[in-house]
SEROTOR-824670 format. One record per atom (N, C-alpha, C): residue number from 1; residue in one letter; atom name; y, x, z. Coordinates in nm, 2 decimals, decimal comma. Last residue first. Layout:
<nodes>
+-----+------+------+--------+--------+--------+
!  nr ! rest ! atom !     py !     px !     pz !
+-----+------+------+--------+--------+--------+
! NUM !    a !   CA !      Y !      X !      Z !
...
+-----+------+------+--------+--------+--------+
</nodes>
This chain:
<nodes>
+-----+------+------+--------+--------+--------+
!  nr ! rest ! atom !     py !     px !     pz !
+-----+------+------+--------+--------+--------+
! 100 !    x !    N !   1,42 !  15,26 !   6,31 !
! 100 !    x !   CA !   1,47 !  15,33 !   6,31 !
! 100 !    x !    C !   1,47 !  15,50 !   6,20 !
!  99 !    x !    N !   1,23 !  14,99 !   6,35 !
!  99 !    x !   CA !   1,34 !  15,02 !   6,29 !
!  99 !    x !    C !   1,42 !  15,15 !   6,22 !
!  98 !    x !    N !   1,00 !  15,05 !   6,49 !
!  98 !    x !   CA !   1,13 !  15,03 !   6,53 !
!  98 !    x !    C !   1,22 !  14,97 !   6,48 !
!  97 !    x !    N !   0,81 !  15,16 !   6,25 !
!  97 !    x !   CA !   0,78 !  15,03 !   6,34 !
!  97 !    x !    C !   0,96 !  14,96 !   6,41 !
!  96 !    x !    N !   0,86 !  15,34 !   6,05 !
!  96 !    x !   CA !   0,93 !  15,30 !   6,06 !
!  96 !    x !    C !   0,96 !  15,14 !   6,19 !
!  95 !    x !    N !   0,57 !  15,32 !   5,89 !
!  95 !    x !   CA !   0,68 !  15,44 !   5,96 !
!  95 !    x !    C !   0,77 !  15,43 !   6,04 !
!  94 !    x !    N !   0,59 !  15,10 !   5,76 !
!  94 !    x !   CA !   0,50 !  15,13 !   5,89 !
!  94 !    x !    C !   0,52 !  15,26 !   5,93 !
!  93 !    x !    N !   0,72 !  14,96 !   5,60 !
!  93 !    x !   CA !   0,81 !  15,02 !   5,69 !
!  93 !    x !    C !   0,72 !  15,04 !   5,76 !
!  92 !    x !    N !   0,53 !  14,89 !   5,38 !
!  92 !    x !   CA !   0,63 !  14,98 !   5,33 !
!  92 !    x !    C !   0,72 !  15,04 !   5,42 !
!  91 !    x !    N !   0,38 !  14,72 !   5,50 !
!  91 !    x !   CA !   0,32 !  14,82 !   5,45 !
!  91 !    x !    C !   0,47 !  14,98 !   5,42 !
!  90 !    x !    N !   0,56 !  14,46 !   5,54 !
!  90 !    x !   CA !   0,52 !  14,55 !   5,61 !
!  90 !    x !    C !   0,42 !  14,70 !   5,64 !
!  89 !    x !    N !   0,63 !  14,42 !   5,30 !
!  89 !    x !   CA !   0,74 !  14,46 !   5,38 !
!  89 !    x !    C !   0,65 !  14,60 !   5,53 !
!  88 !    x !    N !   0,46 !  14,49 !   5,01 !
!  88 !    x !   CA !   0,45 !  14,42 !   5,17 !
!  88 !    x !    C !   0,54 !  14,51 !   5,21 !
!  87 !    x !    N !   0,29 !  14,44 !   4,73 !
!  87 !    x !   CA !   0,43 !  14,45 !   4,79 !
!  87 !    x !    C !   0,42 !  14,38 !   4,92 !
!  86 !    x !    N !   0,00 !  14,47 !   4,50 !
!  86 !    x !   CA !   0,08 !  14,39 !   4,59 !
!  86 !    x !    C !   0,22 !  14,49 !   4,66 !
!  85 !    x !    N !  -0,12 !  14,63 !   4,31 !
!  85 !    x !   CA !  -0,12 !  14,63 !   4,46 !
!  85 !    x !    C !  -0,05 !  14,60 !   4,54 !
!  84 !    x !    N !  -0,06 !  14,49 !   4,07 !
!  84 !    x !   CA !  -0,13 !  14,55 !   4,08 !
!  84 !    x !    C !  -0,24 !  14,56 !   4,21 !
!  83 !    x !    N !   0,25 !  14,37 !   4,10 !
!  83 !    x !   CA !   0,14 !  14,29 !   4,08 !
!  83 !    x !    C !   0,01 !  14,34 !   4,10 !
!  82 !    x !    N !   0,52 !  14,45 !   4,27 !
!  82 !    x !   CA !   0,41 !  14,58 !   4,16 !
!  82 !    x !    C !   0,24 !  14,46 !   4,22 !
!  81 !    x !    N !   0,88 !  14,52 !   4,27 !
!  81 !    x !   CA !   0,75 !  14,40 !   4,19 !
!  81 !    x !    C !   0,66 !  14,54 !   4,16 !
!  80 !    x !    N !   1,13 !  14,48 !   4,39 !
!  80 !    x !   CA !   1,05 !  14,54 !   4,40 !
!  80 !    x !    C !   0,93 !  14,47 !   4,35 !
!  79 !    x !    N !   1,44 !  14,42 !   4,31 !
!  79 !    x !   CA !   1,33 !  14,41 !   4,33 !
!  79 !    x !    C !   1,23 !  14,47 !   4,32 !
!  78 !    x !    N !   1,76 !  14,32 !   4,46 !
!  78 !    x !   CA !   1,64 !  14,45 !   4,43 !
!  78 !    x !    C !   1,57 !  14,40 !   4,41 !
!  77 !    x !    N !   2,10 !  14,20 !   4,35 !
!  77 !    x !   CA !   1,89 !  14,20 !   4,41 !
!  77 !    x !    C !   1,89 !  14,30 !   4,35 !
!  76 !    x !    N !   2,36 !  14,04 !   4,47 !
!  76 !    x !   CA !   2,34 !  14,19 !   4,45 !
!  76 !    x !    C !   2,15 !  14,21 !   4,48 !
!  75 !    x !    N !   2,59 !  13,77 !   4,34 !
!  75 !    x !   CA !   2,42 !  13,81 !   4,39 !
!  75 !    x !    C !   2,38 !  13,97 !   4,39 !
!  74 !    x !    N !   2,84 !  13,64 !   4,38 !
!  74 !    x !   CA !   2,81 !  13,74 !   4,33 !
!  74 !    x !    C !   2,65 !  13,77 !   4,42 !
!  73 !    x !    N !   2,98 !  13,28 !   4,34 !
!  73 !    x !   CA !   2,90 !  13,32 !   4,38 !
!  73 !    x !    C !   2,85 !  13,48 !   4,30 !
!  72 !    x !    N !   3,28 !  13,09 !   4,28 !
!  72 !    x !   CA !   3,17 !  13,16 !   4,19 !
!  72 !    x !    C !   3,09 !  13,25 !   4,32 !
!  71 !    x !    N !   3,38 !  12,87 !   4,43 !
!  71 !    x !   CA !   3,36 !  12,81 !   4,31 !
!  71 !    x !    C !   3,34 !  13,00 !   4,17 !
!  70 !    x !    N !   3,19 !  12,65 !   4,68 !
!  70 !    x !   CA !   3,23 !  12,75 !   4,59 !
!  70 !    x !    C !   3,28 !  12,84 !   4,47 !
!  69 !    x !    N !   3,13 !  12,44 !   4,72 !
!  69 !    x !   CA !   3,23 !  12,41 !   4,68 !
!  69 !    x !    C !   3,30 !  12,61 !   4,63 !
!  68 !    x !    N !   2,86 !  12,33 !   4,81 !
!  68 !    x !   CA !   2,93 !  12,39 !   4,91 !
!  68 !    x !    C !   3,10 !  12,40 !   4,87 !
!  67 !    x !    N !   2,75 !  12,43 !   4,52 !
!  67 !    x !   CA !   2,77 !  12,22 !   4,59 !
!  67 !    x !    C !   2,83 !  12,26 !   4,73 !
!  66 !    x !    N !   2,76 !  12,72 !   4,54 !
!  66 !    x !   CA !   2,85 !  12,55 !   4,46 !
!  66 !    x !    C !   2,89 !  12,42 !   4,47 !
!  65 !    x !    N !   2,57 !  12,80 !   4,70 !
!  65 !    x !   CA !   2,72 !  12,80 !   4,70 !
!  65 !    x !    C !   2,85 !  12,71 !   4,66 !
!  64 !    x !    N !   2,36 !  12,62 !   4,57 !
!  64 !    x !   CA !   2,40 !  12,60 !   4,71 !
!  64 !    x !    C !   2,51 !  12,63 !   4,73 !
!  63 !    x !    N !   2,33 !  12,78 !   4,37 !
!  63 !    x !   CA !   2,36 !  12,65 !   4,34 !
!  63 !    x !    C !   2,34 !  12,59 !   4,47 !
!  62 !    x !    N !   2,24 !  13,00 !   4,50 !
!  62 !    x !   CA !   2,34 !  13,04 !   4,37 !
!  62 !    x !    C !   2,43 !  12,85 !   4,42 !
!  61 !    x !    N !   1,96 !  12,88 !   4,62 !
!  61 !    x !   CA !   2,05 !  12,98 !   4,66 !
!  61 !    x !    C !   2,24 !  12,97 !   4,60 !
!  60 !    x !    N !   1,80 !  12,86 !   4,38 !
!  60 !    x !   CA !   1,92 !  12,80 !   4,49 !
!  60 !    x !    C !   2,04 !  12,81 !   4,57 !
!  59 !    x !    N !   1,80 !  13,12 !   4,30 !
!  59 !    x !   CA !   1,89 !  13,05 !   4,24 !
!  59 !    x !    C !   1,96 !  12,95 !   4,28 !
!  58 !    x !    N !   1,64 !  13,27 !   4,50 !
!  58 !    x !   CA !   1,79 !  13,36 !   4,46 !
!  58 !    x !    C !   1,88 !  13,22 !   4,40 !
!  57 !    x !    N !   1,44 !  13,13 !   4,49 !
!  57 !    x !   CA !   1,50 !  13,12 !   4,56 !
!  57 !    x !    C !   1,65 !  13,18 !   4,58 !
!  56 !    x !    N !   1,33 !  13,14 !   4,21 !
!  56 !    x !   CA !   1,39 !  13,05 !   4,25 !
!  56 !    x !    C !   1,46 !  13,04 !   4,35 !
!  55 !    x !    N !   1,29 !  13,45 !   4,29 !
!  55 !    x !   CA !   1,35 !  13,37 !   4,14 !
!  55 !    x !    C !   1,45 !  13,30 !   4,22 !
!  54 !    x !    N !   1,01 !  13,38 !   4,44 !
!  54 !    x !   CA !   1,17 !  13,45 !   4,54 !
!  54 !    x !    C !   1,29 !  13,45 !   4,43 !
!  53 !    x !    N !   0,82 !  13,29 !   4,25 !
!  53 !    x !   CA !   0,89 !  13,17 !   4,37 !
!  53 !    x !    C !   1,08 !  13,24 !   4,44 !
!  52 !    x !    N !   0,84 !  13,41 !   4,09 !
!  52 !    x !   CA !   0,89 !  13,33 !   4,05 !
!  52 !    x !    C !   0,96 !  13,29 !   4,16 !
!  51 !    x !    N !   0,71 !  13,71 !   4,28 !
!  51 !    x !   CA !   0,82 !  13,71 !   4,23 !
!  51 !    x !    C !   0,90 !  13,64 !   4,17 !
!  50 !    x !    N !   0,54 !  13,60 !   4,60 !
!  50 !    x !   CA !   0,57 !  13,62 !   4,41 !
!  50 !    x !    C !   0,69 !  13,57 !   4,34 !
!  49 !    x !    N !   0,68 !  13,78 !   4,86 !
!  49 !    x !   CA !   0,63 !  13,67 !   4,79 !
!  49 !    x !    C !   0,53 !  13,70 !   4,66 !
!  48 !    x !    N !   0,95 !  13,81 !   5,11 !
!  48 !    x !   CA !   0,81 !  13,89 !   5,04 !
!  48 !    x !    C !   0,76 !  13,74 !   4,98 !
!  47 !    x !    N !   1,35 !  13,93 !   5,12 !
!  47 !    x !   CA !   1,23 !  13,80 !   5,11 !
!  47 !    x !    C !   1,04 !  13,90 !   5,07 !
!  46 !    x !    N !   1,56 !  14,08 !   5,30 !
!  46 !    x !   CA !   1,43 !  14,07 !   5,16 !
!  46 !    x !    C !   1,34 !  13,96 !   5,22 !
!  45 !    x !    N !   1,95 !  14,05 !   5,35 !
!  45 !    x !   CA !   1,81 !  13,99 !   5,37 !
!  45 !    x !    C !   1,64 !  14,02 !   5,23 !
!  44 !    x !    N !   2,21 !  14,24 !   5,39 !
!  44 !    x !   CA !   2,09 !  14,20 !   5,24 !
!  44 !    x !    C !   2,02 !  14,14 !   5,33 !
!  43 !    x !    N !   2,34 !  14,41 !   5,60 !
!  43 !    x !   CA !   2,40 !  14,41 !   5,49 !
!  43 !    x !    C !   2,29 !  14,30 !   5,35 !
!  42 !    x !    N !   2,17 !  14,37 !   5,84 !
!  42 !    x !   CA !   2,29 !  14,37 !   5,84 !
!  42 !    x !    C !   2,39 !  14,33 !   5,67 !
!  41 !    x !    N !   1,91 !  14,15 !   5,77 !
!  41 !    x !   CA !   2,02 !  14,30 !   5,79 !
!  41 !    x !    C !   2,09 !  14,32 !   5,74 !
!  40 !    x !    N !   1,60 !  13,97 !   5,73 !
!  40 !    x !   CA !   1,74 !  14,01 !   5,79 !
!  40 !    x !    C !   1,78 !  14,11 !   5,83 !
!  39 !    x !    N !   1,28 !  13,93 !   5,69 !
!  39 !    x !   CA !   1,40 !  14,00 !   5,73 !
!  39 !    x !    C !   1,54 !  13,98 !   5,68 !
!  38 !    x !    N !   1,03 !  13,70 !   5,55 !
!  38 !    x !   CA !   1,16 !  13,78 !   5,52 !
!  38 !    x !    C !   1,24 !  13,79 !   5,63 !
!  37 !    x !    N !   0,77 !  13,52 !   5,41 !
!  37 !    x !   CA !   0,88 !  13,59 !   5,47 !
!  37 !    x !    C !   0,97 !  13,65 !   5,43 !
!  36 !    x !    N !   0,89 !  13,15 !   5,29 !
!  36 !    x !   CA !   0,83 !  13,32 !   5,22 !
!  36 !    x !    C !   0,86 !  13,42 !   5,40 !
!  35 !    x !    N !   0,95 !  12,91 !   5,35 !
!  35 !    x !   CA !   0,88 !  12,93 !   5,41 !
!  35 !    x !    C !   0,81 !  13,11 !   5,39 !
!  34 !    x !    N !   1,20 !  12,78 !   5,19 !
!  34 !    x !   CA !   1,11 !  12,86 !   5,15 !
!  34 !    x !    C !   0,97 !  12,86 !   5,21 !
!  33 !    x !    N !   1,38 !  12,81 !   5,50 !
!  33 !    x !   CA !   1,24 !  12,73 !   5,41 !
!  33 !    x !    C !   1,22 !  12,71 !   5,37 !
!  32 !    x !    N !   1,45 !  13,03 !   5,47 !
!  32 !    x !   CA !   1,37 !  12,97 !   5,56 !
!  32 !    x !    C !   1,30 !  12,91 !   5,52 !
!  31 !    x !    N !   1,62 !  13,02 !   5,24 !
!  31 !    x !   CA !   1,49 !  13,16 !   5,23 !
!  31 !    x !    C !   1,47 !  13,10 !   5,33 !
!  30 !    x !    N !   1,80 !  12,86 !   5,36 !
!  30 !    x !   CA !   1,73 !  12,89 !   5,17 !
!  30 !    x !    C !   1,61 !  12,94 !   5,23 !
!  29 !    x !    N !   1,94 !  12,99 !   5,55 !
!  29 !    x !   CA !   1,85 !  12,91 !   5,53 !
!  29 !    x !    C !   1,79 !  12,85 !   5,45 !
!  28 !    x !    N !   2,11 !  13,20 !   5,38 !
!  28 !    x !   CA !   1,95 !  13,21 !   5,53 !
!  28 !    x !    C !   1,94 !  13,10 !   5,53 !
!  27 !    x !    N !   2,31 !  13,05 !   5,28 !
!  27 !    x !   CA !   2,15 !  13,10 !   5,22 !
!  27 !    x !    C !   2,07 !  13,08 !   5,27 !
!  26 !    x !    N !   2,42 !  12,96 !   5,53 !
!  26 !    x !   CA !   2,35 !  12,83 !   5,45 !
!  26 !    x !    C !   2,22 !  12,90 !   5,37 !
!  25 !    x !    N !   2,51 !  13,21 !   5,65 !
!  25 !    x !   CA !   2,41 !  13,11 !   5,71 !
!  25 !    x !    C !   2,35 !  12,99 !   5,60 !
!  24 !    x !    N !   2,68 !  13,20 !   5,40 !
!  24 !    x !   CA !   2,57 !  13,27 !   5,42 !
!  24 !    x !    C !   2,48 !  13,26 !   5,53 !
!  23 !    x !    N !   2,86 !  13,04 !   5,47 !
!  23 !    x !   CA !   2,82 !  13,05 !   5,35 !
!  23 !    x !    C !   2,67 !  13,14 !   5,32 !
!  22 !    x !    N !   2,98 !  13,12 !   5,72 !
!  22 !    x !   CA !   2,88 !  12,93 !   5,74 !
!  22 !    x !    C !   2,81 !  12,99 !   5,59 !
!  21 !    x !    N !   3,09 !  13,39 !   5,64 !
!  21 !    x !   CA !   2,97 !  13,33 !   5,72 !
!  21 !    x !    C !   2,90 !  13,24 !   5,75 !
!  20 !    x !    N !   3,34 !  13,42 !   5,52 !
!  20 !    x !   CA !   3,20 !  13,36 !   5,42 !
!  20 !    x !    C !   3,07 !  13,37 !   5,55 !
!  19 !    x !    N !   3,62 !  13,21 !   5,60 !
!  19 !    x !   CA !   3,53 !  13,26 !   5,59 !
!  19 !    x !    C !   3,37 !  13,26 !   5,52 !
!  18 !    x !    N !   3,84 !  13,08 !   5,33 !
!  18 !    x !   CA !   3,74 !  13,12 !   5,43 !
!  18 !    x !    C !   3,64 !  13,19 !   5,42 !
!  17 !    x !    N !   3,95 !  13,12 !   5,09 !
!  17 !    x !   CA !   3,92 !  13,25 !   5,16 !
!  17 !    x !    C !   3,88 !  13,24 !   5,27 !
!  16 !    x !    N !   3,95 !  12,85 !   4,96 !
!  16 !    x !   CA !   4,06 !  12,87 !   5,03 !
!  16 !    x !    C !   4,07 !  13,03 !   5,12 !
!  15 !    x !    N !   3,61 !  12,85 !   4,88 !
!  15 !    x !   CA !   3,76 !  12,72 !   4,87 !
!  15 !    x !    C !   3,87 !  12,83 !   4,97 !
!  14 !    x !    N !   3,47 !  13,22 !   4,88 !
!  14 !    x !   CA !   3,48 !  13,05 !   4,91 !
!  14 !    x !    C !   3,61 !  13,00 !   4,89 !
!  13 !    x !    N !   3,26 !  13,37 !   4,68 !
!  13 !    x !   CA !   3,42 !  13,38 !   4,68 !
!  13 !    x !    C !   3,44 !  13,17 !   4,76 !
!  12 !    x !    N !   2,95 !  13,49 !   4,83 !
!  12 !    x !   CA !   3,07 !  13,41 !   4,75 !
!  12 !    x !    C !   3,21 !  13,37 !   4,77 !
!  11 !    x !    N !   2,78 !  13,70 !   4,78 !
!  11 !    x !   CA !   2,92 !  13,70 !   4,80 !
!  11 !    x !    C !   2,97 !  13,61 !   4,74 !
!  10 !    x !    N !   2,42 !  13,82 !   4,87 !
!  10 !    x !   CA !   2,50 !  13,72 !   4,83 !
!  10 !    x !    C !   2,68 !  13,72 !   4,91 !
!   9 !    x !    N !   2,18 !  14,03 !   4,87 !
!   9 !    x !   CA !   2,31 !  14,00 !   4,97 !
!   9 !    x !    C !   2,42 !  13,99 !   4,85 !
!   8 !    x !    N !   1,82 !  14,02 !   4,89 !
!   8 !    x !   CA !   1,98 !  13,95 !   4,78 !
!   8 !    x !    C !   2,08 !  13,99 !   4,88 !
!   7 !    x !    N !   1,55 !  14,19 !   4,77 !
!   7 !    x !   CA !   1,62 !  14,16 !   4,85 !
!   7 !    x !    C !   1,76 !  14,15 !   4,77 !
!   6 !    x !    N !   1,20 !  14,10 !   4,69 !
!   6 !    x !   CA !   1,33 !  14,11 !   4,65 !
!   6 !    x !    C !   1,42 !  14,08 !   4,82 !
!   5 !    x !    N !   0,88 !  14,21 !   4,68 !
!   5 !    x !   CA !   1,01 !  14,20 !   4,76 !
!   5 !    x !    C !   1,13 !  14,18 !   4,67 !
!   4 !    x !    N !   0,59 !  14,10 !   4,49 !
!   4 !    x !   CA !   0,72 !  14,16 !   4,50 !
!   4 !    x !    C !   0,79 !  14,14 !   4,61 !
!   3 !    x !    N !   0,30 !  13,94 !   4,58 !
!   3 !    x !   CA !   0,34 !  14,08 !   4,46 !
!   3 !    x !    C !   0,51 !  14,14 !   4,45 !
!   2 !    x !    N !   0,11 !  13,89 !   4,79 !
!   2 !    x !   CA !   0,24 !  13,88 !   4,75 !
!   2 !    x !    C !   0,25 !  13,98 !   4,63 !
!   1 !    x !    N !  -0,18 !  13,73 !   4,74 !
!   1 !    x !   CA !  -0,14 !  13,86 !   4,81 !
!   1 !    x !    C !   0,00 !  13,88 !   4,76 !
+-----+------+------+--------+--------+--------+
</nodes>
């Protein structure tokens, strides 16, 4: 059972002012490769899993930005941690099945 939800908005400083979209795409590839359930939204992506694993994904994303040549990156992170009862995107969104 997952015990955390982590939402992240990654804001890389790109080399020479390039578009951030390829960098954000790479960050989402890292999330996908981690195997955790996730949901991409317009301003952030939410992941579901064990807190330590999710924070490790955040670290991998930051390191990937540096490897791609970004001089710095800001990550805005929200954490919902519920070790007693677990954390689930589905449970939190059950009232809004269509995202409305």
